C-alpha positions in Angstrom: 113.0 226.3 224.1 116.8 226.8 224.4 117.7 223.8 222.2 115.0 224.3 219.6 113.5 220.9 220.2 109.8 221.8 220.2 107.4 221.7 217.3 107.0 225.5 217.3 110.7 225.9 216.5 110.7 223.4 213.6 107.8 224.4 211.4 105.3 222.3 213.4 107.3 219.1 213.1 109.2 218.2 216.3 112.5 216.5 215.6 113.2 212.9 216.7 115.4 213.1 219.8 117.8 210.6 221.4 118.2 210.2 225.1 121.8 210.1 226.5 123.9 210.9 229.5 121.2 209.8 232.0 123.1 208.5 234.9 120.1 207.9 237.2 118.3 205.6 234.7 121.0 204.4 232.3 118.5 201.9 230.7 116.9 205.0 229.0 120.0 205.9 227.2 119.6 205.3 223.4 115.8 205.5 223.4 114.0 207.9 221.1 111.3 210.4 221.7 109.9 213.9 221.0 109.8 217.0 223.1 106.3 218.1 224.0 106.9 221.2 226.2 109.6 223.1 228.1 109.3 224.4 231.7 111.6 225.0 234.7 114.7 224.2 232.7 113.5 220.7 231.6 111.8 219.3 228.5 108.8 217.0 228.8 109.7 214.2 226.4 107.4 211.5 225.1 109.4 208.3 224.9 108.4 206.5 221.7 108.9 203.0 220.4 108.2 201.9 216.9 105.1 200.0 218.0 103.7 202.9 219.9 104.3 205.4 217.1 102.7 203.0 214.6 99.6 202.6 216.8 99.3 206.3 217.3 99.7 207.0 213.6 96.8 204.6 212.9 94.5 206.7 215.0 94.4 204.5 218.1 94.7 206.8 221.1 94.3 203.9 223.6 98.1 203.5 223.7 100.0 206.4 225.4 103.8 206.9 225.5 105.6 207.4 228.7 106.6 211.0 229.6 109.9 212.1 231.2 111.3 215.5 232.3 114.8 215.8 231.1 117.5 218.5 231.0 118.6 219.8 227.6 122.0 218.1 228.1 120.3 214.7 228.2 118.8 215.1 224.7 120.4 215.2 221.3 118.8 215.2 217.8 118.7 211.7 216.3 121.0 211.2 213.3 119.7 210.6 209.8 120.5 206.9 210.0 118.7 206.6 213.4 115.7 208.4 212.0 115.7 206.2 208.9 115.9 203.1 211.1 113.1 204.3 213.3 110.9 205.1 210.4 111.4 201.7 208.8 110.5 200.0 212.1 107.3 202.2 212.4 106.4 201.3 208.8 106.9 197.6 209.6 104.7 197.7 212.7 102.1 199.8 210.8 102.0 197.1 208.1 101.5 194.4 210.7 98.6 196.3 212.2 97.1 196.7 208.8 97.4 193.0 208.1 95.5 192.2 211.3 92.8 194.8 210.6 89.3 193.9 209.4 89.8 195.9 206.1 92.8 193.7 205.2 90.8 190.5 206.0 88.0 191.7 203.7 90.4 192.4 200.9 92.3 189.2 201.4 89.0 187.2 201.3 88.0 189.0 198.0 91.4 188.0 196.5 90.9 184.4 197.6 87.4 184.3 195.9 89.1 185.0 192.6 91.3 182.0 192.9 90.5 178.3 192.1 88.9 176.3 195.0 91.9 174.0 195.5 94.2 177.0 196.0 91.7 178.8 198.3 92.0 175.9 200.8 95.7 176.5 201.1 95.6 180.2 201.7 94.5 182.7 204.4 93.5 186.3 203.8 96.9 187.5 205.0 98.8 185.1 202.6 96.5 186.2 199.8 97.4 189.9 200.4 101.1 189.0 200.6 100.9 187.0 197.4 99.1 189.8 195.6 101.8 192.3 196.7 104.6 190.0 195.5 102.9 189.6 192.1 102.4 193.4 191.7 106.1 194.0 192.6 107.3 191.4 190.2 105.2 192.9 187.4 106.6 196.4 188.2 110.1 195.0 188.1 109.4 193.3 184.7 107.9 196.5 183.2 110.9 198.5 184.6 113.4 196.1 183.0 111.6 196.1 179.7 111.4 199.9 179.6 115.0 200.2 180.7 116.2 198.2 177.8 113.9 200.2 175.4 114.4 203.8 176.4 117.2 203.6 179.0 117.6 203.5 182.7 118.5 207.1 183.1 115.3 208.4 181.3 113.1 206.1 183.5 114.9 207.3 186.7 114.5 211.0 185.7 110.9 210.5 184.7 109.9 208.8 187.9 111.8 211.4 189.9 110.0 214.1 188.1 106.6 212.5 188.8 107.5 212.1 192.5 108.6 215.7 192.8 105.5 217.1 191.1 103.3 214.8 193.2 105.0 215.9 196.4 104.6 219.6 195.5 101.0 219.5 194.3 99.4 216.7 196.3 98.3 219.0 199.2 96.4 221.2 196.8 94.8 218.3 195.0 93.7 216.6 198.2 92.3 219.8 199.6 90.5 220.6 196.4 89.0 217.1 196.0 87.7 217.2 199.6 86.2 220.6 199.0 84.6 219.6 195.7 86.4 222.2 193.6 86.5 222.0 189.8 89.7 220.5 188.4 90.6 223.8 186.7 90.6 225.6 190.0 92.6 222.8 191.7 95.3 222.9 189.0 95.4 226.7 189.1 95.9 226.6 192.9 98.6 223.9 192.6 100.5 226.0 190.1 100.3 229.1 192.2 101.4 227.3 195.4 104.2 225.2 193.7 107.1 227.7 194.2 106.3 228.1 197.9 106.0 224.4 198.5 109.2 223.7 196.5 110.9 226.3 198.7 109.9 224.4 201.8 111.3 221.2 200.3 114.6 222.9 199.5 114.8 224.2 203.1 114.1 220.7 204.5 116.7 219.1 202.2 119.5 221.6 202.5 118.8 223.2 205.9 119.4 226.6 204.3 116.6 229.0 205.2 117.6 232.1 203.2 115.8 230.9 200.1 113.3 233.2 198.5 110.3 232.2 196.4 111.9 233.5 193.3 115.0 231.4 193.9 112.9 228.3 194.4 110.9 229.1 191.2 114.2 229.5 189.2 115.6 226.3 190.5 112.3 224.4 189.8 112.3 225.8 186.3 115.9 224.8 185.7 115.2 221.3 187.0 112.2 220.9 184.7 114.3 222.1 181.7 117.1 219.7 182.6 114.7 216.8 183.0 113.0 217.6 179.7 116.3 217.7 177.9 117.2 214.2 179.2 113.8 212.8 178.3 113.7 214.2 174.7 117.3 213.5 173.8 117.4 210.3 171.7 119.3 207.4 173.3 122.6 206.4 171.7 122.4 203.1 169.9 125.4 200.8 170.2 127.3 200.6 166.9 127.5 197.2 165.2 131.1 196.2 165.7 133.0 193.6 163.7 133.3 190.4 165.6 136.7 189.9 167.1 138.7 186.7 167.2 140.0 185.1 170.4 143.4 186.8 169.9 141.7 190.2 169.1 142.5 190.3 165.3 140.7 189.1 162.2 141.1 185.6 160.9 143.2 185.4 157.8 141.5 185.3 154.4 141.0 181.8 153.3 140.8 181.2 149.5 138.1 179.0 148.1 140.4 177.7 145.3 141.1 174.0 145.3 144.1 172.9 147.3 146.8 170.9 145.5 150.2 169.7 146.4 152.6 172.6 145.5 155.3 170.2 144.5 153.0 168.4 141.9 151.9 171.8 140.4 155.5 172.9 140.1 156.4 169.6 138.4 153.5 170.1 135.9 154.8 173.5 135.0 158.4 172.2 134.6 157.3 169.4 132.3 155.3 171.8 130.1 158.4 174.0 129.8 160.6 171.1 128.8 158.1 169.9 126.2 157.7 173.4 124.8 154.0 173.6 125.7 152.1 176.8 126.6 152.0 177.9 130.2 149.3 176.0 132.2 148.7 173.3 129.7 149.0 170.5 132.2 147.4 172.5 135.1 143.8 171.5 136.2 141.1 173.7 134.7 139.6 174.5 138.1 142.8 176.2 139.1 143.1 178.2 135.9 139.5 179.5 136.3 139.8 180.4 140.0 140.1 184.1 141.0 141.9 184.4 144.4 140.5 187.9 145.0 136.8 187.1 144.2 136.9 183.7 146.0 138.5 185.0 149.2 136.1 184.8 152.2 136.4 185.8 155.8 135.8 183.0 158.4 135.8 184.4 161.9 135.9 181.7 164.5 133.1 181.3 166.9 130.5 183.2 164.9 127.6 182.3 162.6 128.0 182.5 158.8 126.6 185.9 158.6 128.6 188.7 157.1 126.1 191.6 157.2 128.4 193.4 159.7 131.2 193.6 157.1 129.1 196.1 155.0 128.5 198.5 157.9 130.5 201.7 158.2 133.0 201.7 161.0 131.7 203.1 164.3 132.6 206.7 165.1 135.3 207.3 167.6 134.0 207.4 171.2 133.6 210.9 172.4 135.2 211.8 175.7 132.5 212.2 178.3 132.5 215.1 180.7 133.7 214.3 184.2 131.3 216.9 185.7 128.2 214.9 185.7 125.3 214.1 187.9 127.4 212.1 190.4 129.8 215.0 190.8 126.9 217.4 191.4 125.5 215.1 194.1 128.9 214.8 195.7 129.2 218.6 195.8 125.8 218.8 197.4 126.8 216.2 200.0 130.0 218.1 200.9 128.0 221.3 201.2 125.4 219.7 203.5 128.2 218.1 205.5 130.1 221.4 205.9 126.9 223.2 206.8 126.2 220.7 209.6 129.7 221.4 211.0 129.5 225.2 211.2 125.8 225.9 211.7 124.2 225.5 215.2 120.8 223.9 215.7 119.3 227.4 216.1 120.7 228.5 212.7 123.6 230.6 213.9 127.0 230.4 212.1 129.6 228.9 214.4 133.2 229.3 213.2 134.9 228.4 216.5 137.5 225.7 215.8 136.6 224.0 219.1 133.0 223.8 218.2 133.8 222.5 214.7 136.1 219.8 216.1 133.4 218.8 218.7 130.9 218.4 215.9 133.4 216.5 213.8 134.1 214.0 216.6 130.4 213.3 217.1 129.8 212.5 213.4 129.0 208.8 212.6 131.7 206.8 210.8 129.5 206.1 207.8 129.0 209.8 207.3 132.7 210.4 207.4 133.1 207.6 204.8 130.5 209.2 202.6 132.2 212.6 202.9 135.5 211.0 201.9 134.0 209.3 198.8 132.3 212.6 197.8 135.5 214.5 198.3 137.4 212.0 196.1 134.8 212.2 193.4 134.9 216.0 193.2 138.7 216.2 193.3 138.9 213.5 190.6 136.4 215.4 188.4 138.4 218.6 188.5 141.9 217.1 188.3 141.1 214.7 185.4 
């Protein structure tokens, strides 16, 4: 296995390979497959399509892939995007096979039996299953939106990620224990004991770095649990009640409630009282004399309801400067680390610092990965410079 394409060199999981540089049969270039064995300088490769892979995954061995003997130079490991695209196609074909299965027909018929008779006549078991899936997804989206507004999107994301991580780590022990009929206490104990080892395997698959000990994995898992717990128990900041602004950004002038009279007439009344020797304000209207400009002054912001509860609130505290070294920066650093590791580490795990090899690897990288590297680099530099 000179190129490490077999399952024995990849922890029992053969990588998805892409066929290229086949001049005798150029129509094979771009197809995907997996190496089965190696002999006489050539790999025996099972050429797979999404439909064949979905059928085999469903336990139907009646469909067999075609096998080819190819040189190592005609094979290259599929990119992450190609693997994701192939996996999505397999999932799509697997869903189609399930929809056409007898089990799906039975479940669809049961759902139809719960509906009113007029609606049953317009549906098929497949449409009933599809409608039920859509209703469930809409309910999940509604609950997610309500919870996001209540406790915050970040907390929900961290909580769901934590559940997914714990489920991924402990699910093999739970499935094995349930099949064996073990007590729940023994299953939980076995899952706790095996968690560091399983988390180590997850880290190796994510980072590609194999020099990770069980203690390192246990420390990282403990730190991740502490970090997640801190986010979940930290109370969410409530937005301060701000004074309503006006269209020009300032408060409306204070408008007195005192009656409005013509200033010239009021001045003439005072002048006549002075000439006649009367006391000040003798001729002035009584409502003007009793008015208090300070007490009767009100605020009338334009475009808002007549509610001034906000005027009695204390001013909001000054906004604290947030740290630029957040979760997005950490993810960008991890992306740059994984990108750099792919450049200088050969498929067999050896460190290759030859500039020619690094440039060759760099030229073969997809444009979308280069764009992702550029954005990650900008995010990290901006976090340290700012």
